[in-house]
C-alpha positions in Angstrom: 76.2 164.2 161.9 80.0 165.0 161.9 81.5 163.2 158.7 85.4 163.0 158.7 86.9 162.8 155.2 90.8 162.2 154.5 92.1 163.3 150.9 95.6 162.4 150.0 96.0 165.8 148.1 95.1 169.6 148.9 92.1 170.6 148.1 91.2 174.1 146.4 90.7 176.4 149.1 87.3 177.3 147.7 86.1 173.6 148.0 87.8 173.2 151.6 86.0 176.2 152.7 82.6 175.0 151.4 83.1 171.8 153.1 83.7 172.8 156.7 81.2 175.4 156.0 78.7 172.3 155.9 80.1 170.9 158.9 82.2 168.6 157.2 86.0 167.2 159.0 88.3 167.6 156.1 91.8 166.3 156.4 94.2 166.5 153.8 97.7 165.4 152.9 100.1 168.2 152.5 103.6 166.6 152.9 106.1 165.2 150.5 104.9 162.5 147.9 104.4 159.4 148.1 101.8 159.3 151.1 103.3 157.2 153.9 101.9 154.1 154.4 101.5 155.2 157.9 99.2 157.9 157.1 96.9 155.7 154.5 96.6 153.1 157.6 95.8 156.0 160.1 93.2 157.3 157.7 91.2 154.2 156.7 91.1 153.4 160.7 89.6 157.1 161.5 87.9 158.5 158.6 84.3 158.0 157.1 85.9 158.6 153.6 89.2 158.2 152.2 89.6 159.6 149.0 92.9 159.0 147.2 94.6 159.2 143.7 96.0 156.9 141.1 99.3 157.4 142.9 98.2 155.6 145.9 97.9 151.9 145.8 94.5 150.5 147.9 95.2 146.7 148.5 93.7 144.3 150.2 96.0 144.6 153.2 95.6 148.4 153.5 92.0 148.1 153.1 91.9 145.1 156.3 93.5 147.7 158.5 89.6 149.4 158.6 88.4 147.8 161.6 85.0 146.1 160.6 83.1 148.0 163.3 85.2 151.4 162.3 84.0 154.4 160.3 85.0 154.2 157.1 82.3 153.6 154.6 83.9 155.0 151.4 86.8 154.4 149.1 86.8 157.3 146.5 89.6 158.0 143.9 90.1 161.3 142.1 90.3 159.4 138.6 87.9 157.7 136.5 90.0 154.6 136.6 89.9 152.1 140.0 92.8 149.7 138.7 95.1 151.0 141.6 92.2 149.8 144.3 91.3 146.4 145.1 87.7 146.2 144.5 87.3 142.8 145.7 88.6 143.7 148.8 86.7 146.7 149.3 83.6 144.8 148.5 84.2 142.1 151.1 84.6 145.2 153.6 81.4 146.2 152.9 83.0 149.3 151.5 81.6 151.6 148.5 84.1 152.6 145.8 83.4 156.1 144.2 85.1 157.5 141.0 85.1 160.2 138.8 82.6 159.6 136.1 84.2 159.7 132.7 82.0 162.5 131.5 84.1 165.0 133.4 87.5 164.1 132.3 86.6 163.2 128.5 86.9 166.8 126.9 90.1 167.4 128.4 91.7 163.7 127.7 90.6 163.6 124.1 91.8 167.2 123.4 95.2 165.8 124.8 95.0 162.6 122.8 94.5 165.0 119.8 97.6 167.2 120.6 99.5 164.0 121.1 98.7 162.5 117.9 99.8 165.5 116.0 102.9 166.4 117.9 104.0 162.8 117.5 103.3 162.4 113.7 104.7 165.7 112.8 108.1 165.3 114.9 107.5 168.9 116.9 109.3 167.8 119.7 112.2 166.4 118.0 112.5 169.8 115.7 112.0 171.9 119.0 115.0 170.4 120.7 116.9 170.5 117.6 116.2 174.5 117.4 116.9 175.1 121.0 120.4 173.4 120.4 121.3 175.0 117.3 120.7 172.6 114.8 118.9 175.2 112.3 121.3 176.1 109.9 119.3 176.2 106.8 115.9 175.3 105.7 116.2 171.8 104.4 113.3 170.2 102.4 113.3 166.9 104.2 114.6 167.9 107.6 111.9 167.0 110.6 109.3 166.1 107.9 106.7 164.0 109.4 103.4 162.5 108.3 99.9 164.1 107.3 96.8 162.9 109.4 94.4 163.9 106.6 93.4 160.8 104.4 95.1 158.3 106.9 93.5 155.8 108.8 92.6 156.6 112.7 91.7 153.2 114.6 90.0 153.9 118.2 90.4 150.9 120.8 87.5 151.5 122.8 84.4 153.8 121.9 83.7 155.1 125.3 83.5 158.8 126.5 86.9 159.6 125.2 87.4 157.4 122.6 83.9 159.0 121.2 85.4 162.2 121.1 88.9 161.0 119.6 86.7 159.9 116.7 85.1 162.8 116.2 88.2 165.0 116.0 89.8 162.1 113.8 86.8 162.7 111.2 87.2 166.5 111.5 90.7 166.2 110.3 89.6 164.1 107.4 91.0 160.5 108.5 89.3 157.2 107.9 87.8 156.3 111.2 87.0 152.6 112.6 86.7 151.5 115.8 86.6 148.2 118.4 84.5 148.0 121.2 83.3 145.3 123.4 79.8 145.2 122.0 77.9 146.1 118.9 76.9 149.8 118.9 74.1 150.7 116.7 73.1 154.1 114.6 76.7 155.0 113.8 77.4 158.2 111.8 78.1 156.8 108.3 81.9 157.9 108.5 82.5 155.7 111.6 82.7 151.7 111.3 83.0 149.4 113.8 85.3 146.4 113.2 87.2 143.4 114.9 90.3 144.2 117.0 92.4 142.7 114.3 91.0 144.3 111.6 91.5 147.5 113.4 95.2 146.8 114.1 95.9 145.7 110.7 93.8 149.2 109.1 95.4 151.9 111.4 98.1 154.3 110.6 97.1 155.7 114.2 96.1 153.5 117.0 94.4 155.4 119.6 94.0 153.5 123.3 90.9 154.2 125.3 90.1 151.1 127.5 90.4 150.8 131.2 93.0 148.7 132.5 91.2 145.4 133.6 92.6 141.8 134.0 90.8 141.2 130.2 92.9 144.4 128.9 96.2 144.0 130.7 98.9 143.7 128.1 96.0 143.5 125.4 98.2 145.7 122.7 101.3 143.0 122.9 104.1 141.5 120.3 101.5 139.9 118.3 98.9 143.1 118.2 101.6 145.3 117.1 103.0 143.3 114.6 99.8 143.2 112.7 99.7 147.2 112.4 101.0 148.7 109.1 104.8 149.6 108.8 105.3 153.0 110.0 102.0 153.5 112.1 101.9 155.4 115.4 100.6 154.4 118.7 98.9 156.6 121.2 98.0 155.8 124.7 96.2 158.0 127.0 94.4 155.4 128.9 96.5 153.3 130.9 100.2 152.4 130.7 99.4 148.6 131.6 97.2 148.1 128.6 100.2 148.2 126.2 103.3 145.9 126.7 105.9 148.3 126.8 108.7 145.9 126.0 106.7 144.9 122.6 106.2 148.3 122.2 110.0 149.5 122.5 110.8 146.5 120.1 108.3 147.7 117.3 110.0 151.1 117.7 113.4 149.9 117.3 112.4 147.4 114.6 110.9 150.0 112.2 107.5 148.8 112.6 106.0 151.9 114.2 107.4 155.2 113.3 106.5 156.8 116.6 104.4 156.5 119.9 103.0 159.2 122.3 102.6 158.3 125.5 100.6 160.0 128.3 100.8 156.7 130.3 103.0 154.2 131.8 103.0 150.6 133.7 104.5 152.0 136.4 104.1 155.8 137.4 105.9 158.1 138.3 107.8 156.9 135.7 111.6 156.4 135.8 112.8 159.5 133.6 115.6 156.9 132.7 113.1 154.3 131.2 114.1 153.3 127.5 110.5 154.6 126.1 110.8 157.8 128.1 114.2 158.6 126.3 113.5 157.0 122.7 113.9 159.6 120.1 110.5 158.7 118.3 108.4 158.8 121.5 106.7 162.0 123.1 106.2 161.0 126.6 104.2 163.1 129.1 103.6 162.7 132.8 99.9 161.7 132.9 98.5 165.1 132.0 95.6 163.9 130.3 93.0 165.5 132.5 95.2 168.5 133.4 93.2 171.5 132.9 92.3 173.8 135.9 88.7 173.4 135.3 88.9 169.7 134.8 91.0 168.9 137.8 88.5 171.4 139.9 85.8 169.2 138.7 87.5 165.5 139.3 88.0 166.8 143.1 84.6 168.3 143.7 82.8 165.3 142.2 85.3 163.0 144.1 84.4 164.5 147.8 80.4 165.0 146.9 80.0 161.5 145.9 81.7 160.2 148.9 79.5 162.4 151.0 76.4 161.3 149.1 76.9 157.9 150.2 77.7 159.0 153.7 74.4 161.0 153.7 72.4 157.9 152.5 71.5 159.4 149.2 72.3 157.8 145.5 75.8 158.3 144.3 74.6 159.3 141.0 77.7 158.4 139.3 77.0 160.0 136.1 76.0 163.3 137.0 78.1 165.9 136.1 78.9 168.8 139.1 77.4 172.0 139.2 79.3 174.5 137.2 80.7 171.6 135.0 81.8 173.5 131.6 83.3 170.9 129.4 84.3 173.8 126.6 86.6 176.4 128.4 88.6 176.6 131.5 87.1 178.9 133.8 90.2 180.1 135.8 93.5 180.5 134.6 96.1 177.9 135.8 98.0 179.1 139.4 
């Protein structure tokens, strides 16, 4: 049986060759981004599976372009989140939506969260920029001074695969760690405490956001919530930009409520480089690189494709199955 898959990004050669050797017809988009709508429409009309990234919005109108008697059966995404896909429209069309299991990206994103927290707390980007600009003329005792993390309070908003790792990293740094989750958790280690959201906000010197973007979490951290945080606190967001009200965050930074923010995600991506948060002197802004290690991206690509193929072959998608060869500790190959 011929299976035709369209992917909106080039696949690694080894993965593309493996698929073709298995009789899979693979078409990838290799042109200038963003992917033209006409290419996406053609793909949903002619492919058995269409695999996108978070940059492609798969809305109801696009899904409706797939004929009811057409070949399309699967919509896959090379991401753990599905907020860019209209799940209701996909369900009504009889399509299965496949995502990358959170376990695949958890370590890379948690490590990025830790890095972003340290860089933001210690004002390292500011110091680096000043060094390059020639502003380091002599050692000064209070120039570029940041804050210690040891002994401070870390609040983890959402204790999923990523949040759990971040909590452990915070504990290893000597931080007091609390978290908020939708349901009560049992068998917690003695150093980890579950508290209500308002308590978490009021007691967090560092708030790290790890919830998916849904109708319930959109704008979850807004003016009221930021106003509950201790003066001089930090906010770190490596989940989805829409979870945090960006106007409220900007006001909290300008008003001195927050000492800084580390952001890997924004409400609209790619973010405009002129965005006031990107330009803000106390914000460390990154271009959504939470999972950007070579091995993690390889595993994400492979997982998205294999999950789609399992659906086409009538097999269980096995959402939480880690792909063969997955290594959560080190990158297997240097980045090209």
